[in-house]
C-alpha positions as CSV (number, residue, x, y, z in Angstrom):
1,X,0.0,0.0,-0.2
2,X,1.4,3.7,-0.6
3,X,-0.8,4.9,2.1
4,X,-1.7,3.0,5.1
5,X,-3.1,4.4,8.7
6,X,-4.3,2.7,11.5
7,X,-6.1,3.7,14.2
8,X,-5.2,7.4,13.8
9,X,-5.7,9.9,17.2
10,X,-4.9,13.6,17.2
11,X,-6.0,15.9,19.9
12,X,-5.5,19.6,20.7
13,X,-6.4,20.6,24.0
14,X,-9.8,19.4,24.1
15,X,-10.7,19.0,20.8
16,X,-10.4,16.0,19.0
17,X,-9.5,16.2,15.8
18,X,-9.3,12.7,15.4
19,X,-10.4,9.6,16.4
20,X,-9.5,5.8,15.3
21,X,-9.4,6.4,11.9
22,X,-8.1,3.9,9.6
23,X,-7.8,3.4,6.0
24,X,-5.4,2.6,2.9
25,X,-4.8,3.5,-0.3
26,X,-3.4,1.3,-3.2
27,X,-0.6,2.6,-5.8
28,X,-3.0,3.9,-8.8
29,X,-6.3,4.4,-6.8
30,X,-7.4,7.8,-6.3
31,X,-9.6,9.2,-3.1
32,X,-11.6,11.7,-2.4
33,X,-11.7,12.9,1.6
34,X,-14.8,14.7,1.7
35,X,-16.1,16.2,5.1
36,X,-17.4,19.4,7.0
37,X,-15.2,22.3,7.9
38,X,-13.3,21.3,11.0
39,X,-14.0,17.1,10.4
40,X,-10.5,16.4,10.4
41,X,-9.6,17.0,6.8
42,X,-6.6,19.3,7.3
43,X,-5.1,17.5,10.3
44,X,-4.8,14.5,8.6
45,X,-3.2,15.9,5.8
46,X,-0.8,17.4,7.7
47,X,0.2,14.4,9.6
48,X,0.5,12.5,6.5
49,X,2.6,15.2,5.3
50,X,5.2,15.1,8.4
51,X,4.0,18.4,9.5
52,X,2.8,18.0,12.9
53,X,3.3,14.6,15.0
54,X,0.0,12.2,15.8
55,X,-1.2,11.0,19.3
56,X,-1.5,7.4,18.9
57,X,-2.4,4.8,15.8
58,X,0.3,4.1,13.1
59,X,0.8,6.1,9.5
60,X,2.8,4.2,6.7
61,X,3.5,6.8,4.0
62,X,5.1,4.6,1.1
63,X,6.7,2.3,4.0
64,X,8.0,5.3,6.0
65,X,7.3,7.4,9.0
66,X,5.3,10.7,7.7
67,X,8.1,13.4,7.6
68,X,10.8,11.1,6.8
69,X,13.7,11.6,4.1
70,X,12.2,8.3,3.1
71,X,8.2,9.7,2.3
72,X,9.2,13.1,1.6
73,X,11.3,12.1,-1.8
74,X,7.9,10.3,-2.6
75,X,5.2,12.7,-1.6
76,X,3.9,16.1,-3.1
77,X,1.6,18.1,-1.6
78,X,-0.8,21.0,-3.4
79,X,-2.5,23.3,-1.0
80,X,-5.8,24.9,-1.8
81,X,-4.0,28.3,-2.3
82,X,-0.5,28.2,-3.9
83,X,2.1,31.0,-3.3
84,X,4.5,31.9,-5.5
85,X,7.3,34.7,-5.8
86,X,4.9,37.0,-8.3
87,X,8.7,38.1,-9.9
88,X,9.5,34.9,-11.6
89,X,8.1,33.3,-14.5
90,X,6.3,30.4,-14.5
91,X,9.4,28.7,-16.1
92,X,11.8,29.9,-13.8
93,X,9.9,29.0,-10.5
94,X,9.8,24.9,-12.1
95,X,13.3,25.6,-13.1
96,X,14.1,26.6,-9.2
97,X,12.2,23.9,-7.8
98,X,13.7,21.4,-10.3
99,X,16.9,22.4,-8.9
100,X,16.1,22.0,-5.7
101,X,15.1,18.9,-6.2
102,X,18.5,17.6,-8.1
103,X,16.7,16.9,-11.0
104,X,17.7,18.6,-14.4
105,X,15.8,22.5,-14.6
106,X,15.3,22.1,-18.8
107,X,12.2,19.8,-17.4
108,X,10.4,23.0,-16.9
109,X,8.7,23.6,-19.9
110,X,7.3,20.0,-20.3
111,X,6.2,20.2,-16.8
112,X,4.6,23.3,-17.9
113,X,2.7,21.9,-20.9
114,X,1.4,18.9,-19.3
115,X,-0.8,21.1,-17.2
116,X,-1.9,23.3,-20.1
117,X,0.8,26.7,-19.0
118,X,3.5,26.4,-21.5
119,X,1.8,29.4,-23.1
120,X,2.3,31.7,-20.5
121,X,5.9,29.8,-19.4
122,X,7.5,33.2,-19.5
123,X,5.4,35.4,-18.2
124,X,5.7,37.2,-14.3
125,X,3.6,34.8,-12.2
126,X,2.5,38.5,-10.4
127,X,0.3,38.4,-14.1
128,X,-1.7,34.7,-13.3
129,X,-5.3,34.4,-12.5
130,X,-5.8,32.1,-9.3
131,X,-6.2,29.9,-11.7
132,X,-3.1,29.6,-13.4
133,X,-1.1,29.9,-10.4
134,X,-3.0,26.1,-9.1
135,X,-1.6,24.9,-12.2
136,X,2.1,26.0,-11.4
137,X,1.6,24.1,-7.9
138,X,0.2,20.9,-9.8
139,X,3.4,21.1,-12.3
140,X,5.6,21.1,-8.8
141,X,3.8,18.1,-7.4
142,X,4.7,16.3,-11.1
143,X,8.9,16.9,-9.9
144,X,10.5,13.4,-9.5
145,X,7.3,11.1,-10.5
146,X,5.6,10.8,-6.6
147,X,4.3,7.8,-5.5
148,X,1.9,9.9,-3.4
149,X,-0.2,13.2,-3.9
150,X,-2.0,14.7,-1.4
151,X,-3.9,17.5,-2.6
152,X,-6.2,20.0,-0.8
153,X,-8.9,21.6,-2.7
154,X,-6.6,21.5,-5.7
155,X,-9.5,22.6,-8.2
156,X,-10.3,26.0,-6.7
157,X,-10.2,28.9,-8.7
158,X,-10.1,26.8,-12.0
159,X,-13.0,27.3,-14.7
160,X,-14.9,24.0,-15.7
161,X,-12.8,23.5,-18.8
162,X,-9.4,23.8,-16.4
163,X,-11.1,21.5,-13.9
164,X,-11.4,18.9,-16.9
165,X,-8.1,19.4,-17.9
166,X,-6.6,19.0,-14.3
167,X,-8.8,15.5,-13.7
168,X,-7.5,14.6,-17.0
169,X,-3.9,15.2,-15.6
170,X,-4.8,13.1,-12.4
171,X,-6.0,9.9,-14.5
172,X,-3.1,9.6,-16.3
173,X,-0.7,10.2,-12.9
174,X,-3.0,7.4,-11.5
175,X,-2.4,5.3,-14.6
176,X,1.0,5.8,-14.0
177,X,0.8,4.2,-10.2
178,X,0.3,7.2,-8.5
179,X,-1.9,7.4,-5.2
180,X,-3.7,10.5,-5.0
181,X,-5.7,11.6,-1.9
182,X,-7.4,15.0,-2.6
183,X,-10.2,17.1,-0.4
184,X,-12.4,18.8,-2.0
185,X,-16.2,20.4,-1.6
186,X,-16.9,20.4,-5.2
187,X,-18.9,17.0,-4.9
188,X,-20.5,16.9,-8.5
189,X,-16.3,16.8,-9.5
190,X,-15.3,14.0,-7.6
191,X,-18.1,11.4,-7.9
192,X,-17.2,11.0,-11.3
193,X,-13.4,11.0,-11.3
194,X,-12.3,9.1,-8.0
195,X,-12.2,5.3,-7.0
196,X,-13.4,5.4,-3.4
197,X,-14.6,8.1,-1.2
198,X,-14.0,9.0,2.4
199,X,-16.2,10.6,4.5
200,X,-15.0,12.4,8.1
201,X,-17.5,13.4,10.1
202,X,-16.6,15.2,13.9
203,X,-12.8,13.4,13.3
204,X,-14.1,10.3,12.5
205,X,-14.0,7.8,9.2
206,X,-17.8,7.6,9.0
207,X,-17.7,5.6,5.6
208,X,-15.6,4.4,2.8
209,X,-15.5,2.9,-0.2
210,X,-16.8,3.0,-3.7
211,X,-19.3,5.1,-4.7
212,X,-22.0,2.1,-5.3
213,X,-21.2,0.6,-2.0
214,X,-21.9,3.9,-0.1
215,X,-25.0,3.9,-1.9
216,X,-26.0,0.8,-1.2
217,X,-25.2,1.1,2.4
218,X,-26.9,4.7,3.1
219,X,-30.1,2.7,1.1
220,X,-31.6,6.0,0.2
221,X,-34.3,6.4,-2.2
222,X,-34.4,6.0,-6.2
223,X,-35.9,8.7,-8.2
224,X,-37.5,7.9,-11.5
225,X,-39.0,10.3,-13.7
226,X,-41.7,9.2,-15.8
227,X,-42.5,11.2,-19.1
228,X,-45.7,10.5,-21.2
229,X,-46.7,10.0,-24.3
230,X,-48.5,12.3,-26.2
231,X,-51.7,12.6,-25.0
232,X,-51.3,9.8,-21.7
233,X,-50.7,12.2,-18.8
234,X,-54.0,10.9,-17.3
235,X,-53.5,7.9,-18.0
236,X,-49.7,7.5,-16.6
237,X,-51.4,9.4,-13.6
238,X,-54.3,7.2,-12.8
239,X,-51.6,4.4,-12.9
240,X,-49.2,6.2,-10.8
241,X,-50.9,6.6,-7.7
242,X,-48.3,8.9,-5.5
243,X,-46.7,9.9,-8.2
244,X,-45.5,14.0,-8.0
245,X,-46.9,15.8,-11.3
246,X,-44.1,18.2,-12.3
247,X,-44.3,20.6,-15.4
248,X,-45.2,19.3,-19.2
249,X,-46.9,16.3,-17.4
250,X,-43.7,14.6,-16.3
251,X,-44.1,12.6,-13.5
252,X,-42.0,12.1,-10.4
253,X,-41.6,8.9,-8.0
254,X,-39.6,7.6,-4.8
255,X,-38.8,4.4,-3.9
256,X,-36.5,1.9,-2.1
257,X,-33.7,0.6,-3.6
258,X,-35.1,-2.8,-3.2
259,X,-38.6,-1.6,-5.0
260,X,-36.6,-0.2,-8.1
261,X,-36.7,-3.5,-10.4
262,X,-40.8,-3.6,-9.4
263,X,-41.4,0.0,-10.2
264,X,-39.5,-0.2,-13.3
265,X,-41.5,-3.2,-14.3
266,X,-45.1,-1.8,-13.5
267,X,-43.9,1.8,-15.4
268,X,-42.8,-0.8,-18.6
269,X,-45.9,-2.6,-18.8
270,X,-47.6,0.5,-19.2
271,X,-46.4,0.4,-22.9
272,X,-47.2,3.0,-25.3
273,X,-48.4,5.2,-22.9
274,X,-44.9,5.8,-21.6
275,X,-42.4,8.3,-23.7
276,X,-39.5,7.9,-21.8
277,X,-37.7,7.0,-18.1
278,X,-35.0,8.6,-15.9
279,X,-33.5,7.0,-12.9
280,X,-31.6,9.0,-11.2
281,X,-29.6,7.1,-7.9
282,X,-28.7,9.1,-5.2
283,X,-26.1,12.0,-5.4
284,X,-22.8,11.8,-3.8
285,X,-24.3,14.9,-2.2
286,X,-27.4,12.8,-0.8
287,X,-24.9,9.8,0.9
288,X,-22.2,12.5,1.8
289,X,-25.3,14.2,3.7
290,X,-26.8,11.3,5.3
291,X,-23.3,10.2,6.6
292,X,-23.0,13.0,8.1
293,X,-26.2,13.3,9.7
294,X,-26.4,9.8,11.1
295,X,-22.8,10.8,12.7
296,X,-25.2,13.8,14.5
297,X,-23.3,16.7,12.7
């Protein structure tokens, strides 16, 4: 495993920041770390990076202790608000970081091109937008082919196209074997671009698994949207009592996960009266809210 955490505990005076957290992250896997402000996300990331000690439990980063030379050589970190010298160009900044890591500074342009900044490589960073500065930060994390990337709100300040490009880069890194741990409040992004979900609440890991796994555990209702064929709105409404009528004659039904197939069979039996049917499973936002509320938050 690239990252292994067992019974991790951290307390700040009277505040229990983390309590008995255990998880693992394998090479090539992308995990989204979710939680409300104060849930313990930043504390856990700081412990993984070796910036603060933990009180109890064990943490192994690429087989080494957090903050050790062995771990630091294989871990890259991108904070939410990356800061760089405004007088340097993007290329100069990355060349500097490459030199610090003992890498060839001539690799700078290739790294900037990979994150979509080749066109601005010779402009001063002081002229960059926040999204462009985030890309400089991402280029910096790619130095040395890290085995673990820890990303804190990495798409903050990026426009939709840049966010898509950013996740394309992460997909490529995961395909090359890098493990990725990222926190985000933009749940619609991580829903489709990560392999597993980690939900922290009150310092405890209240849910962990793939999105289908968490959907099954949460057992939240499924939404069905039924569109009637022309002139069949009243027929459908009579055949589906309890359905909510929406604009244009559309009918909305909800049912437990276990009743979904029976409901679909019932709707299919209505034949030509049905023009279209959409099945909408619980979103990641629904699942996140469910597990957070369950923990009393």
